[in-house]
N, C-alpha and C positions, 0 to 999 in steps of 0.2 A: 368032604368033597365040595368044592365051590362050583357054582353055576357060572359058566362062561357067558359074557354079554352077547346078545344077539346082534346080528348085522342089520344095517339099515334096510337092506333088501328083505330080510326076514320080517321086520316090522311092517313093511309095506305089504308083503305077502299075507301076513296074518290078518291085517285089516281087510284086504280084499277077500280073504277066505271067510271073513265074518259078514262083510257088506253084500257080497253077491247073492248068497242064499236068502238073506233077509229081503233084498230088493225084489227078487223073483217072487217070493211068497207074498210079500206085501202088495205088489202090483196085481197079482192074481186075486188076492183077497178083496182089494178095493175095487177092481174092475168087475168082479162078480156081483158085488153089492152096491155099485155106484148109484144106480137109480134110487134104490131104497134108502141109501144114506142121506140123500138130499130131500127125501120126503118124510121119513120117520126119525125122530130124535132118538128113540130108544135103540134103533138099529145103528145109528151113528155112534152112540155111546158104546154099544157092544163091540162094534168093529174096531173102534179106537182102543178099547181095552185088550182085545185079542191081538191087535197089531203091536201094541206096546209090549205085551207078554212075549210075543214071538221075537221082537227086536231085542229086548233085554236078554231073553233066553239064549238066542244065538250068539250074541256078543259075549255074554258071560261064559258060555260053554267054550267057545273058541279060545278066548283069552285065558281061561283056566287051564287049558291043555298045554300051554307053552310056558314052562317055568322060567325060561331065560328071557322072556319078554317082561320088561319093567313097565307095568301099567301106569305108573306115575309119569313116565315119559310119553306114553300114548295118549293119556287123558286130555292134555291141552289140544292135541291134534283132532281128537274126536269132537271136543267142544267147538273147535274152529269149523269143522265140516258141518256140524249140526247148526251152527250159527249161519253159515252160508245157506243151508237148507231152509232155515227160518226166513232169511231175506228173500229167497226164491218164493217161499209160500206167501209171504206178504205181497210180493209183486204179482203173483198169480191171482190172489184174492182181490187185489185192487183192480184187476182187469175184468173180473166177473160182474155180471149184473146182479143186483140184489135179488135174493130169493127168500122164501119163508124162513129157512133155518140158517141163513147166511152167517149171523153172528155166533151161533152155537158151533157150527162147523169150523169157523175161523178160530174160535177159542180152542177147540180140540186140536186143530192143526198147530197151534202155538204151544198148548199144554203138553201134548204127547212127547215132543223132543225134550222138553224140560224135565218131565217125569223120567224119561229114559236116562238122562244124564244123572239124575239123583239116584236112581236104582243102581246103575252101573258103578258109580263112584262109591256108594255105600256098601255094595257087595264086596268090592275089593278092599275097601277100608276096614270093614268089620272082619273079613276073613284073613286079612293081612297077606294076601297073595301077592307078594312082591310089589306092594304099592308104595312103600316108603323108600 
């Protein structure tokens, strides 16, 4: 039995199904610890790791549930959206005044999306979930 190719609308829907829960959880997490993130480096590292785990976990879980979604087709779009987010992050950080942990927080803001892409790509590449 062959798997029928998903429609464009399904690709968009699955992406939205993955991105909305992540954005809600991530926003709540960062807002709850916003002040502590800018004061304590250890909390910033911890929140970044937790946020990365949530991000990768939700995306991997959602995309693993849809066998007709070709992750190889989705990945360039995800990279594009992450790249747009990185440009936005650089723009936001360029408008902020320097504070004690500015460069560390900036590094985490750049490194987290790159780590997400690495984890997401390698998960589907190693598991061969319709990536090729």
